[in-house]
N, CA and C of each residue as an Amber inpcrd file, in Angstrom:
protein
   219
   0.8400000  -1.1780000   0.0000000   0.0000000   0.0000000   0.0000000
   0.8860000   1.2430000   0.0000000   0.5100000   2.2280000  -0.7410000
   1.2880000   3.4510000  -0.8690000   1.0510000   4.3550000   0.3380000
   2.1100000   4.9880000   0.8050000   1.9980000   5.9460000   1.8860000
   1.5510000   7.2980000   1.3490000   1.0880000   8.1250000   2.2280000
   0.6480000   9.4490000   1.8500000   1.8560000  10.3780000   1.8170000
   2.0300000  11.0700000   0.7240000   3.1300000  12.0260000   0.6160000
   2.8320000  13.2210000   1.5130000   3.8300000  13.6960000   2.2180000
   3.6500000  14.8780000   3.0420000   4.9750000  15.6120000   3.1580000
   4.8900000  16.8620000   3.5570000   6.0980000  17.6530000   3.7210000
   6.4780000  18.4540000   2.4940000   5.6970000  18.3520000   1.4300000
   5.9890000  19.0920000   0.2110000   5.2420000  20.4150000   0.1920000
   5.8770000  21.4130000  -0.3610000   5.2540000  22.7140000  -0.6050000
   5.7850000  23.2360000  -1.9260000   5.0040000  24.0930000  -2.5680000
   5.5270000  24.7380000  -3.7680000   5.1380000  26.2040000  -3.7780000
   5.9870000  26.9940000  -4.3930000   5.7180000  28.4110000  -4.5630000
   5.8990000  28.7560000  -6.0240000   5.1100000  29.7110000  -6.4690000
   5.2020000  30.1860000  -7.8480000   5.7870000  31.5860000  -7.7930000
   6.9090000  31.7560000  -8.4500000   7.5560000  33.0710000  -8.4920000
   6.8900000  33.9550000  -9.5330000   7.2190000  35.2320000  -9.5110000
   6.6330000  36.1950000 -10.4460000   6.9030000  35.8580000 -11.9060000
   8.0340000  35.2150000 -12.1880000   8.3740000  34.8830000 -13.5740000
   7.7640000  33.5540000 -14.0260000   6.9160000  32.9240000 -13.1770000
   6.2650000  31.6700000 -13.5420000   7.0350000  30.4310000 -13.1220000
   8.2040000  30.6020000 -12.5410000   9.0060000  29.4820000 -12.0670000
   8.3370000  28.8680000 -10.8420000   8.3150000  27.5430000 -10.7790000
   7.7510000  26.8220000  -9.6340000   8.8990000  26.1820000  -8.8640000
   8.9640000  26.4620000  -7.5680000   9.9860000  25.8800000  -6.7030000
   9.2790000  24.9040000  -5.7640000   9.6690000  23.6200000  -5.8350000
   9.0970000  22.5970000  -4.9710000  10.0980000  22.3090000  -3.8650000
   9.6190000  22.3780000  -2.6150000  10.4740000  22.0960000  -1.4680000
   9.9290000  20.8920000  -0.7150000  10.8200000  20.1860000  -0.0390000
  10.4360000  19.0500000   0.7960000  11.0740000  19.2600000   2.1580000
  10.2470000  19.4410000   3.1590000  10.6910000  19.7550000   4.5170000
  11.6470000  20.9500000   4.5220000  11.3080000  21.9810000   3.7520000
  12.0640000  23.2210000   3.7570000  13.2730000  23.2740000   2.8400000
  13.6190000  22.1630000   2.2110000  14.7870000  22.1360000   1.3170000
  14.3110000  22.0410000  -0.1270000  14.9630000  22.7860000  -1.0090000
  14.5780000  22.7770000  -2.4130000  14.7780000  21.3900000  -3.0060000
  13.6910000  20.8590000  -3.5830000  13.7480000  19.5410000  -4.2200000
  13.9320000  19.6870000  -5.7250000  13.2320000  20.6390000  -6.3330000
  13.3720000  20.8660000  -7.7610000  12.8240000  22.2380000  -8.1230000
  13.2420000  22.7380000  -9.2870000  12.7650000  24.0030000  -9.8230000
  12.2600000  23.7260000 -11.2310000  11.0370000  24.1580000 -11.5050000
  10.4280000  23.9410000 -12.8150000  10.2190000  25.2760000 -13.5020000
  10.4890000  25.3270000 -14.7830000  10.3330000  26.5580000 -15.5600000
   9.5630000  26.2800000 -16.8400000   8.9370000  27.3060000 -17.3570000
   8.2870000  27.2290000 -18.6660000   7.1660000  26.2110000 -18.7470000
   7.2110000  25.4130000 -19.8180000   6.1620000  24.4370000 -20.1030000
   6.0050000  23.4420000 -18.9660000   7.1250000  22.9740000 -18.4020000
   7.0520000  21.9920000 -17.3110000   6.3710000  22.5850000 -16.0830000
   6.6130000  23.8530000 -15.7990000   5.9660000  24.5050000 -14.6560000
   4.4590000  24.5850000 -14.8770000   4.0430000  24.9340000 -16.0910000
   2.6130000  25.0030000 -16.3920000   1.9540000  23.6320000 -16.3050000
   2.6240000  22.5950000 -16.8050000   2.0910000  21.2360000 -16.7200000
   1.9460000  20.8060000 -15.2580000   2.9530000  21.1040000 -14.4610000
   2.9050000  20.7480000 -13.0400000   1.7260000  21.4280000 -12.3510000
   1.5410000  22.7350000 -12.5810000   0.4670000  23.4680000 -11.9170000
  -0.9010000  22.9160000 -12.2940000  -1.0690000  22.5190000 -13.5460000
  -2.3440000  21.9440000 -13.9780000  -2.5900000  20.6050000 -13.2860000
  -1.5510000  19.8080000 -13.1560000  -1.6780000  18.4850000 -12.5460000
  -1.8290000  18.5730000 -11.0270000  -1.2180000  19.5670000 -10.4100000
  -1.2070000  19.6880000  -8.9440000  -2.5550000  20.1030000  -8.3700000
  -3.4750000  20.5360000  -9.2020000  -4.7770000  20.9610000  -8.6960000
  -5.5380000  19.8120000  -8.0470000  -5.3970000  18.5920000  -8.5730000
  -6.1830000  17.4680000  -8.0590000  -5.5460000  16.8010000  -6.8330000
  -4.2350000  16.5770000  -6.8480000  -3.5380000  15.9120000  -5.7390000
  -2.1570000  16.5390000  -5.5780000  -2.0730000  17.6730000  -4.8930000
  -0.7940000  18.3900000  -4.8360000   0.3540000  17.6050000  -4.2100000
   0.1290000  16.9180000  -3.0800000   1.2210000  16.2060000  -2.4100000
   1.7360000  15.0580000  -3.2700000   0.8400000  14.2710000  -3.8140000
   1.2430000  13.1570000  -4.6660000   1.9310000  13.6190000  -5.9330000
   1.4400000  14.7110000  -6.5020000   2.0410000  15.2600000  -7.7120000
   3.4560000  15.7430000  -7.4380000   3.6490000  16.4390000  -6.3190000
   4.9890000  16.9250000  -5.9900000   5.9380000  15.7650000  -5.7230000
   5.4660000  14.7250000  -5.0440000   6.3100000  13.5580000  -4.7850000
   6.7270000  12.9010000  -6.0980000   5.7860000  12.7740000  -7.0140000
   6.0860000  12.1310000  -8.2940000   7.0390000  12.9780000  -9.1330000
   6.8220000  14.2750000  -9.1990000   7.6630000  15.1500000 -10.0200000
   9.0740000  15.2770000  -9.4610000   9.2480000  15.1080000  -8.1630000
  10.5900000  15.2080000  -7.5820000  11.2750000  13.8550000  -7.4930000
  10.5480000  12.7720000  -7.7670000  11.1290000  11.4450000  -7.6900000
  11.1620000  10.9000000  -6.2760000  10.5030000  11.5740000  -5.3560000
  10.5250000  11.1670000  -3.9510000   9.2180000  10.4480000  -3.6070000
   9.0990000   9.2080000  -4.0680000   7.9230000   8.4120000  -3.7660000
   8.3550000   6.9790000  -3.5240000   7.4770000   6.1870000  -2.9900000
   7.8370000   4.8040000  -2.6510000   8.2530000   4.0380000  -3.8890000
   9.3270000   3.2930000  -3.7480000   9.9090000   2.5870000  -4.8850000
   9.6940000   1.0800000  -4.8140000   9.0880000   0.5960000  -3.7590000
   8.8090000  -0.8180000  -3.6420000   9.8770000  -1.6100000  -2.9210000
  10.9680000  -0.9610000  -2.4910000  12.0450000  -1.6920000  -1.8190000
  12.0700000  -1.4280000  -0.3170000  11.0340000  -0.8230000   0.2200000
  11.0390000  -0.4740000   1.6330000  11.0930000  -1.7060000   2.5300000
  10.3800000  -2.7710000   2.1600000  10.3770000  -3.9680000   2.9900000
  11.7660000  -4.5890000   3.0200000  12.4350000  -4.6290000   1.8750000
  13.7900000  -5.1710000   1.8040000  14.7380000  -4.3380000   2.6590000
  14.6260000  -3.0390000   2.5830000  15.5030000  -2.1540000   3.3490000
  15.2610000  -2.3070000   4.8500000  14.0170000  -2.5470000   5.2310000
  13.6980000  -2.7040000   6.6520000  14.3770000  -3.9380000   7.2270000
  14.6000000  -4.9500000   6.3990000  15.1960000  -6.1970000   6.8460000
  16.7400000  -6.1390000   6.8900000  17.3160000  -5.0930000   6.3380000
  18.7800000  -4.9820000   6.2930000  19.3300000  -4.8600000   7.7260000
  20.4610000  -5.5080000   8.0230000  21.0120000  -5.4970000   9.3970000
  21.2070000  -4.1060000  10.0040000  21.5910000  -3.1190000   9.2170000
  21.8180000  -1.7940000   9.8050000  20.5130000  -1.1180000  10.2000000
  19.3820000  -1.5950000   9.6640000  18.0890000  -0.9790000   9.9780000
  17.3070000  -1.7470000  11.0360000  17.8390000  -2.8450000  11.5110000
  17.1610000  -3.6160000  12.5520000  17.4010000  -2.9810000  13.9090000
  16.4190000  -3.0380000  14.7580000  16.5790000  -2.4850000  16.1130000
  15.9760000  -3.3790000  17.1180000
């Protein structure tokens, strides 16, 4: 099951540039056509859209990583 994306925010600058941040750190900057496409897509699911556009989403290896010796507690 997919987790809910959180911690993302975006701002639109005066020149149309979109800056996406994750927990206060810049994740990506979009300009021109890509910025317009992102804004259109972000209207329906902003958190999921930002996670997908920045590449920060579940990749399916979380269970394997949890089993790794350095992650055991």
